[in-house]
PyMOL Python script that loads the backbone (N, CA, C, O; Angstrom):
from pymol import cmd

cmd.read_pdbstr("""\
ATOM      1  N   MET A   1     -19.735   5.577  -6.178  1.00  0.00           N
ATOM      2  CA  MET A   1     -18.440   5.378  -5.550  1.00  0.00           C
ATOM      3  C   MET A   1     -18.015   3.933  -5.786  1.00  0.00           C
ATOM      4  O   MET A   1     -18.855   3.033  -5.805  1.00  0.00           O
ATOM      5  N   GLY A   2     -16.727   3.707  -5.965  1.00  0.00           N
ATOM      6  CA  GLY A   2     -16.205   2.375  -6.225  1.00  0.00           C
ATOM      7  C   GLY A   2     -16.079   1.542  -4.970  1.00  0.00           C
ATOM      8  O   GLY A   2     -16.511   1.943  -3.889  1.00  0.00           O
ATOM      9  N   THR A   3     -15.488   0.391  -5.129  1.00  0.00           N
ATOM     10  CA  THR A   3     -15.298  -0.509  -4.001  1.00  0.00           C
ATOM     11  C   THR A   3     -13.878  -0.364  -3.458  1.00  0.00           C
ATOM     12  O   THR A   3     -12.972   0.125  -4.133  1.00  0.00           O
ATOM     13  N   THR A   4     -13.726  -0.801  -2.233  1.00  0.00           N
ATOM     14  CA  THR A   4     -12.419  -0.786  -1.584  1.00  0.00           C
ATOM     15  C   THR A   4     -12.042  -2.207  -1.243  1.00  0.00           C
ATOM     16  O   THR A   4     -12.857  -2.953  -0.699  1.00  0.00           O
ATOM     17  N   GLN A   5     -10.828  -2.591  -1.553  1.00  0.00           N
ATOM     18  CA  GLN A   5     -10.340  -3.932  -1.249  1.00  0.00           C
ATOM     19  C   GLN A   5      -9.082  -3.801  -0.412  1.00  0.00           C
ATOM     20  O   GLN A   5      -8.186  -3.019  -0.731  1.00  0.00           O
ATOM     21  N   VAL A   6      -9.026  -4.564   0.646  1.00  0.00           N
ATOM     22  CA  VAL A   6      -7.844  -4.580   1.506  1.00  0.00           C
ATOM     23  C   VAL A   6      -7.205  -5.953   1.385  1.00  0.00           C
ATOM     24  O   VAL A   6      -7.874  -6.972   1.555  1.00  0.00           O
ATOM     25  N   THR A   7      -5.924  -5.980   1.093  1.00  0.00           N
ATOM     26  CA  THR A   7      -5.206  -7.236   0.937  1.00  0.00           C
ATOM     27  C   THR A   7      -3.949  -7.194   1.790  1.00  0.00           C
ATOM     28  O   THR A   7      -3.229  -6.197   1.812  1.00  0.00           O
ATOM     29  N   ASP A   8      -3.702  -8.275   2.481  1.00  0.00           N
ATOM     30  CA  ASP A   8      -2.494  -8.409   3.288  1.00  0.00           C
ATOM     31  C   ASP A   8      -1.627  -9.463   2.618  1.00  0.00           C
ATOM     32  O   ASP A   8      -2.072 -10.590   2.400  1.00  0.00           O
ATOM     33  N   ALA A   9      -0.419  -9.110   2.297  1.00  0.00           N
ATOM     34  CA  ALA A   9       0.479 -10.056   1.647  1.00  0.00           C
ATOM     35  C   ALA A   9       1.745 -10.200   2.475  1.00  0.00           C
ATOM     36  O   ALA A   9       2.383  -9.209   2.834  1.00  0.00           O
ATOM     37  N   THR A  10       2.097 -11.422   2.769  1.00  0.00           N
ATOM     38  CA  THR A  10       3.349 -11.698   3.459  1.00  0.00           C
ATOM     39  C   THR A  10       4.459 -11.696   2.420  1.00  0.00           C
ATOM     40  O   THR A  10       4.342 -12.343   1.379  1.00  0.00           O
ATOM     41  N   LEU A  11       5.522 -10.980   2.695  1.00  0.00           N
ATOM     42  CA  LEU A  11       6.599 -10.826   1.724  1.00  0.00           C
ATOM     43  C   LEU A  11       7.116 -12.168   1.231  1.00  0.00           C
ATOM     44  O   LEU A  11       7.442 -12.305   0.052  1.00  0.00           O
ATOM     45  N   ASP A  12       7.196 -13.165   2.112  1.00  0.00           N
ATOM     46  CA  ASP A  12       7.677 -14.484   1.702  1.00  0.00           C
ATOM     47  C   ASP A  12       6.810 -15.090   0.610  1.00  0.00           C
ATOM     48  O   ASP A  12       7.306 -15.820  -0.248  1.00  0.00           O
ATOM     49  N   ALA A  13       5.518 -14.789   0.639  1.00  0.00           N
ATOM     50  CA  ALA A  13       4.581 -15.393  -0.301  1.00  0.00           C
ATOM     51  C   ALA A  13       4.388 -14.554  -1.560  1.00  0.00           C
ATOM     52  O   ALA A  13       3.786 -15.020  -2.528  1.00  0.00           O
ATOM     53  N   MET A  14       4.891 -13.325  -1.556  1.00  0.00           N
ATOM     54  CA  MET A  14       4.694 -12.457  -2.715  1.00  0.00           C
ATOM     55  C   MET A  14       5.534 -12.940  -3.882  1.00  0.00           C
ATOM     56  O   MET A  14       6.659 -13.408  -3.710  1.00  0.00           O
ATOM     57  N   SER A  15       4.975 -12.819  -5.052  1.00  0.00           N
ATOM     58  CA  SER A  15       5.735 -13.194  -6.238  1.00  0.00           C
ATOM     59  C   SER A  15       6.762 -12.110  -6.551  1.00  0.00           C
ATOM     60  O   SER A  15       6.573 -10.949  -6.187  1.00  0.00           O
ATOM     61  N   PRO A  16       7.832 -12.481  -7.214  1.00  0.00           N
ATOM     62  CA  PRO A  16       8.819 -11.475  -7.618  1.00  0.00           C
ATOM     63  C   PRO A  16       8.191 -10.383  -8.490  1.00  0.00           C
ATOM     64  O   PRO A  16       8.653  -9.242  -8.489  1.00  0.00           O
ATOM     65  N   VAL A  17       7.150 -10.733  -9.223  1.00  0.00           N
ATOM     66  CA  VAL A  17       6.473  -9.752 -10.072  1.00  0.00           C
ATOM     67  C   VAL A  17       5.815  -8.676  -9.212  1.00  0.00           C
ATOM     68  O   VAL A  17       5.928  -7.487  -9.510  1.00  0.00           O
ATOM     69  N   ALA A  18       5.129  -9.088  -8.149  1.00  0.00           N
ATOM     70  CA  ALA A  18       4.471  -8.125  -7.258  1.00  0.00           C
ATOM     71  C   ALA A  18       5.505  -7.268  -6.537  1.00  0.00           C
ATOM     72  O   ALA A  18       5.318  -6.060  -6.389  1.00  0.00           O
ATOM     73  N   VAL A  19       6.580  -7.879  -6.093  1.00  0.00           N
ATOM     74  CA  VAL A  19       7.645  -7.130  -5.417  1.00  0.00           C
ATOM     75  C   VAL A  19       8.209  -6.074  -6.365  1.00  0.00           C
ATOM     76  O   VAL A  19       8.418  -4.929  -5.964  1.00  0.00           O
ATOM     77  N   ALA A  20       8.452  -6.446  -7.602  1.00  0.00           N
ATOM     78  CA  ALA A  20       8.983  -5.498  -8.585  1.00  0.00           C
ATOM     79  C   ALA A  20       7.957  -4.425  -8.934  1.00  0.00           C
ATOM     80  O   ALA A  20       8.301  -3.248  -9.045  1.00  0.00           O
ATOM     81  N   ARG A  21       6.719  -4.820  -9.106  1.00  0.00           N
ATOM     82  CA  ARG A  21       5.661  -3.870  -9.491  1.00  0.00           C
ATOM     83  C   ARG A  21       5.510  -2.755  -8.463  1.00  0.00           C
ATOM     84  O   ARG A  21       5.364  -1.587  -8.822  1.00  0.00           O
ATOM     85  N   PHE A  22       5.547  -3.121  -7.186  1.00  0.00           N
ATOM     86  CA  PHE A  22       5.336  -2.140  -6.137  1.00  0.00           C
ATOM     87  C   PHE A  22       6.641  -1.621  -5.535  1.00  0.00           C
ATOM     88  O   PHE A  22       6.615  -0.800  -4.618  1.00  0.00           O
ATOM     89  N   GLY A  23       7.766  -2.086  -6.035  1.00  0.00           N
ATOM     90  CA  GLY A  23       9.052  -1.589  -5.562  1.00  0.00           C
ATOM     91  C   GLY A  23       9.317  -1.883  -4.097  1.00  0.00           C
ATOM     92  O   GLY A  23       9.907  -1.064  -3.392  1.00  0.00           O
ATOM     93  N   VAL A  24       8.883  -3.048  -3.636  1.00  0.00           N
ATOM     94  CA  VAL A  24       9.071  -3.411  -2.230  1.00  0.00           C
ATOM     95  C   VAL A  24      10.544  -3.717  -1.994  1.00  0.00           C
ATOM     96  O   VAL A  24      11.102  -4.644  -2.580  1.00  0.00           O
ATOM     97  N   ARG A  25      11.160  -2.924  -1.129  1.00  0.00           N
ATOM     98  CA  ARG A  25      12.568  -3.121  -0.803  1.00  0.00           C
ATOM     99  C   ARG A  25      12.775  -3.294   0.694  1.00  0.00           C
ATOM    100  O   ARG A  25      13.844  -3.715   1.136  1.00  0.00           O
ATOM    101  N   ALA A  26      11.748  -2.965   1.473  1.00  0.00           N
ATOM    102  CA  ALA A  26      11.845  -3.072   2.926  1.00  0.00           C
ATOM    103  C   ALA A  26      10.454  -3.317   3.493  1.00  0.00           C
ATOM    104  O   ALA A  26       9.444  -3.056   2.839  1.00  0.00           O
ATOM    105  N   ILE A  27      10.423  -3.821   4.717  1.00  0.00           N
ATOM    106  CA  ILE A  27       9.150  -4.020   5.393  1.00  0.00           C
ATOM    107  C   ILE A  27       9.213  -3.352   6.759  1.00  0.00           C
ATOM    108  O   ILE A  27      10.296  -3.261   7.338  1.00  0.00           O
ATOM    109  N   PRO A  28       8.103  -2.886   7.288  1.00  0.00           N
ATOM    110  CA  PRO A  28       6.776  -2.939   6.683  1.00  0.00           C
ATOM    111  C   PRO A  28       6.674  -1.990   5.483  1.00  0.00           C
ATOM    112  O   PRO A  28       7.405  -1.004   5.381  1.00  0.00           O
ATOM    113  N   ASN A  29       5.749  -2.319   4.586  1.00  0.00           N
ATOM    114  CA  ASN A  29       5.556  -1.559   3.368  1.00  0.00           C
ATOM    115  C   ASN A  29       4.064  -1.524   3.070  1.00  0.00           C
ATOM    116  O   ASN A  29       3.453  -2.563   2.822  1.00  0.00           O
ATOM    117  N   LEU A  30       3.485  -0.344   3.092  1.00  0.00           N
ATOM    118  CA  LEU A  30       2.062  -0.176   2.805  1.00  0.00           C
ATOM    119  C   LEU A  30       1.924   0.461   1.439  1.00  0.00           C
ATOM    120  O   LEU A  30       2.454   1.544   1.192  1.00  0.00           O
ATOM    121  N   VAL A  31       1.208  -0.214   0.550  1.00  0.00           N
ATOM    122  CA  VAL A  31       0.981   0.308  -0.790  1.00  0.00           C
ATOM    123  C   VAL A  31      -0.517   0.543  -0.944  1.00  0.00           C
ATOM    124  O   VAL A  31      -1.315  -0.385  -0.814  1.00  0.00           O
ATOM    125  N   LEU A  32      -0.889   1.780  -1.220  1.00  0.00           N
ATOM    126  CA  LEU A  32      -2.289   2.127  -1.444  1.00  0.00           C
ATOM    127  C   LEU A  32      -2.476   2.285  -2.947  1.00  0.00           C
ATOM    128  O   LEU A  32      -1.862   3.147  -3.577  1.00  0.00           O
ATOM    129  N   VAL A  33      -3.332   1.442  -3.509  1.00  0.00           N
ATOM    130  CA  VAL A  33      -3.556   1.418  -4.949  1.00  0.00           C
ATOM    131  C   VAL A  33      -4.957   1.932  -5.237  1.00  0.00           C
ATOM    132  O   VAL A  33      -5.925   1.509  -4.605  1.00  0.00           O
ATOM    133  N   ARG A  34      -5.058   2.838  -6.185  1.00  0.00           N
ATOM    134  CA  ARG A  34      -6.357   3.373  -6.591  1.00  0.00           C
ATOM    135  C   ARG A  34      -6.418   3.323  -8.115  1.00  0.00           C
ATOM    136  O   ARG A  34      -5.529   3.827  -8.801  1.00  0.00           O
ATOM    137  N   SER A  35      -7.469   2.715  -8.624  1.00  0.00           N
ATOM    138  CA  SER A  35      -7.659   2.589 -10.075  1.00  0.00           C
ATOM    139  C   SER A  35      -6.457   1.932 -10.746  1.00  0.00           C
ATOM    140  O   SER A  35      -6.059   2.316 -11.846  1.00  0.00           O
ATOM    141  N   GLY A  36      -5.886   0.938 -10.072  1.00  0.00           N
ATOM    142  CA  GLY A  36      -4.779   0.185 -10.641  1.00  0.00           C
ATOM    143  C   GLY A  36      -3.418   0.853 -10.552  1.00  0.00           C
ATOM    144  O   GLY A  36      -2.428   0.308 -11.040  1.00  0.00           O
ATOM    145  N   ARG A  37      -3.356   2.028  -9.934  1.00  0.00           N
ATOM    146  CA  ARG A  37      -2.088   2.746  -9.807  1.00  0.00           C
ATOM    147  C   ARG A  37      -1.758   2.996  -8.349  1.00  0.00           C
ATOM    148  O   ARG A  37      -2.651   3.137  -7.513  1.00  0.00           O
ATOM    149  N   VAL A  38      -0.478   3.049  -8.051  1.00  0.00           N
ATOM    150  CA  VAL A  38      -0.054   3.322  -6.677  1.00  0.00           C
ATOM    151  C   VAL A  38      -0.409   4.771  -6.343  1.00  0.00           C
ATOM    152  O   VAL A  38       0.100   5.710  -6.956  1.00  0.00           O
ATOM    153  N   ALA A  39      -1.292   4.930  -5.360  1.00  0.00           N
ATOM    154  CA  ALA A  39      -1.689   6.266  -4.920  1.00  0.00           C
ATOM    155  C   ALA A  39      -0.706   6.791  -3.882  1.00  0.00           C
ATOM    156  O   ALA A  39      -0.402   7.983  -3.836  1.00  0.00           O
ATOM    157  N   GLU A  40      -0.222   5.886  -3.059  1.00  0.00           N
ATOM    158  CA  GLU A  40       0.724   6.274  -2.008  1.00  0.00           C
ATOM    159  C   GLU A  40       1.435   5.021  -1.517  1.00  0.00           C
ATOM    160  O   GLU A  40       0.870   3.927  -1.533  1.00  0.00           O
ATOM    161  N   GLN A  41       2.670   5.190  -1.084  1.00  0.00           N
ATOM    162  CA  GLN A  41       3.445   4.078  -0.542  1.00  0.00           C
ATOM    163  C   GLN A  41       4.185   4.568   0.691  1.00  0.00           C
ATOM    164  O   GLN A  41       4.854   5.601   0.664  1.00  0.00           O
ATOM    165  N   ILE A  42       4.056   3.813   1.766  1.00  0.00           N
ATOM    166  CA  ILE A  42       4.701   4.164   3.027  1.00  0.00           C
ATOM    167  C   ILE A  42       5.607   3.006   3.428  1.00  0.00           C
ATOM    168  O   ILE A  42       5.165   1.860   3.515  1.00  0.00           O
ATOM    169  N   VAL A  43       6.859   3.313   3.668  1.00  0.00           N
ATOM    170  CA  VAL A  43       7.836   2.296   4.043  1.00  0.00           C
ATOM    171  C   VAL A  43       8.314   2.576   5.460  1.00  0.00           C
ATOM    172  O   VAL A  43       8.636   3.710   5.815  1.00  0.00           O
ATOM    173  N   GLY A  44       8.352   1.527   6.250  1.00  0.00           N
ATOM    174  CA  GLY A  44       8.849   1.654   7.615  1.00  0.00           C
ATOM    175  C   GLY A  44       7.737   1.896   8.615  1.00  0.00           C
ATOM    176  O   GLY A  44       6.574   2.081   8.256  1.00  0.00           O
ATOM    177  N   ALA A  45       8.124   1.889   9.873  1.00  0.00           N
ATOM    178  CA  ALA A  45       7.167   2.135  10.950  1.00  0.00           C
ATOM    179  C   ALA A  45       6.889   3.632  11.020  1.00  0.00           C
ATOM    180  O   ALA A  45       7.808   4.445  11.118  1.00  0.00           O
ATOM    181  N   VAL A  46       5.616   3.977  10.969  1.00  0.00           N
ATOM    182  CA  VAL A  46       5.214   5.388  11.022  1.00  0.00           C
ATOM    183  C   VAL A  46       4.105   5.543  12.052  1.00  0.00           C
ATOM    184  O   VAL A  46       3.445   4.563  12.396  1.00  0.00           O
ATOM    185  N   PRO A  47       3.891   6.743  12.545  1.00  0.00           N
ATOM    186  CA  PRO A  47       2.812   6.960  13.503  1.00  0.00           C
ATOM    187  C   PRO A  47       1.443   6.646  12.891  1.00  0.00           C
ATOM    188  O   PRO A  47       1.233   6.790  11.686  1.00  0.00           O
ATOM    189  N   ARG A  48       0.534   6.221  13.741  1.00  0.00           N
ATOM    190  CA  ARG A  48      -0.822   5.864  13.308  1.00  0.00           C
ATOM    191  C   ARG A  48      -1.468   7.005  12.529  1.00  0.00           C
ATOM    192  O   ARG A  48      -2.126   6.769  11.516  1.00  0.00           O
ATOM    193  N   VAL A  49      -1.287   8.222  12.989  1.00  0.00           N
ATOM    194  CA  VAL A  49      -1.909   9.371  12.331  1.00  0.00           C
ATOM    195  C   VAL A  49      -1.447   9.489  10.879  1.00  0.00           C
ATOM    196  O   VAL A  49      -2.235   9.874  10.015  1.00  0.00           O
ATOM    197  N   ARG A  50      -0.205   9.170  10.600  1.00  0.00           N
ATOM    198  CA  ARG A  50       0.310   9.204   9.213  1.00  0.00           C
ATOM    199  C   ARG A  50      -0.386   8.167   8.352  1.00  0.00           C
ATOM    200  O   ARG A  50      -0.707   8.437   7.194  1.00  0.00           O
ATOM    201  N   LEU A  51      -0.624   6.981   8.903  1.00  0.00           N
ATOM    202  CA  LEU A  51      -1.339   5.938   8.164  1.00  0.00           C
ATOM    203  C   LEU A  51      -2.773   6.364   7.876  1.00  0.00           C
ATOM    204  O   LEU A  51      -3.256   6.223   6.753  1.00  0.00           O
ATOM    205  N   VAL A  52      -3.447   6.883   8.893  1.00  0.00           N
ATOM    206  CA  VAL A  52      -4.839   7.312   8.729  1.00  0.00           C
ATOM    207  C   VAL A  52      -4.933   8.399   7.657  1.00  0.00           C
ATOM    208  O   VAL A  52      -5.814   8.345   6.800  1.00  0.00           O
ATOM    209  N   GLU A  53      -4.044   9.373   7.696  1.00  0.00           N
ATOM    210  CA  GLU A  53      -4.055  10.450   6.704  1.00  0.00           C
ATOM    211  C   GLU A  53      -3.836   9.913   5.291  1.00  0.00           C
ATOM    212  O   GLU A  53      -4.507  10.348   4.355  1.00  0.00           O
ATOM    213  N   ALA A  54      -2.917   8.986   5.130  1.00  0.00           N
ATOM    214  CA  ALA A  54      -2.635   8.417   3.813  1.00  0.00           C
ATOM    215  C   ALA A  54      -3.831   7.638   3.288  1.00  0.00           C
ATOM    216  O   ALA A  54      -4.180   7.748   2.112  1.00  0.00           O
ATOM    217  N   ILE A  55      -4.456   6.860   4.148  1.00  0.00           N
ATOM    218  CA  ILE A  55      -5.624   6.079   3.737  1.00  0.00           C
ATOM    219  C   ILE A  55      -6.776   7.007   3.367  1.00  0.00           C
ATOM    220  O   ILE A  55      -7.452   6.785   2.362  1.00  0.00           O
ATOM    221  N   GLU A  56      -7.001   8.031   4.161  1.00  0.00           N
ATOM    222  CA  GLU A  56      -8.068   8.989   3.853  1.00  0.00           C
ATOM    223  C   GLU A  56      -7.818   9.680   2.516  1.00  0.00           C
ATOM    224  O   GLU A  56      -8.747   9.855   1.727  1.00  0.00           O
ATOM    225  N   ARG A  57      -6.577  10.073   2.256  1.00  0.00           N
ATOM    226  CA  ARG A  57      -6.252  10.707   0.968  1.00  0.00           C
ATOM    227  C   ARG A  57      -6.538   9.756  -0.187  1.00  0.00           C
ATOM    228  O   ARG A  57      -7.110  10.161  -1.199  1.00  0.00           O
ATOM    229  N   ALA A  58      -6.145   8.499  -0.040  1.00  0.00           N
ATOM    230  CA  ALA A  58      -6.343   7.524  -1.111  1.00  0.00           C
ATOM    231  C   ALA A  58      -7.827   7.253  -1.349  1.00  0.00           C
ATOM    232  O   ALA A  58      -8.250   7.079  -2.492  1.00  0.00           O
ATOM    233  N   LEU A  59      -8.613   7.216  -0.285  1.00  0.00           N
ATOM    234  CA  LEU A  59     -10.043   6.949  -0.426  1.00  0.00           C
ATOM    235  C   LEU A  59     -10.798   8.144  -1.000  1.00  0.00           C
ATOM    236  O   LEU A  59     -11.798   7.968  -1.696  1.00  0.00           O
ATOM    237  N   CYS A  60     -10.336   9.334  -0.719  1.00  0.00           N
ATOM    238  CA  CYS A  60     -11.047  10.547  -1.142  1.00  0.00           C
ATOM    239  C   CYS A  60     -10.578  11.078  -2.492  1.00  0.00           C
ATOM    240  O   CYS A  60     -11.213  11.962  -3.067  1.00  0.00           O
ATOM    241  N   ALA A  61      -9.485  10.550  -2.992  1.00  0.00           N
ATOM    242  CA  ALA A  61      -8.929  11.055  -4.261  1.00  0.00           C
ATOM    243  C   ALA A  61      -9.829  10.720  -5.428  1.00  0.00           C
ATOM    244  O   ALA A  61      -9.517  11.068  -6.567  1.00  0.00           O
TER     245      ALA A  61
END
""", "prot")
cmd.dss("prot")
cmd.show_as("cartoon", "prot")
cmd.util.cbc("prot")
cmd.orient("prot")
C-alpha cells in the first residue's frame, strides 16, 4: 500500500499554477489527489459524513 500525505494550503499562499491545476474557484475547497490525479473535489461546506465518504473512497480506490 502507498503512502498518504495531507497538505493544508491557504488560498492566499497558493501559487496561480496550483489554483489553475486544481480549478480552485471557491473556498472551502477539498481536493483529494491519488497517484498524481484528482480523485475527488468538494467545494463548499458539506456535512462531515460527505467528507468521510469521499476520503474513504479516495483511500480505497
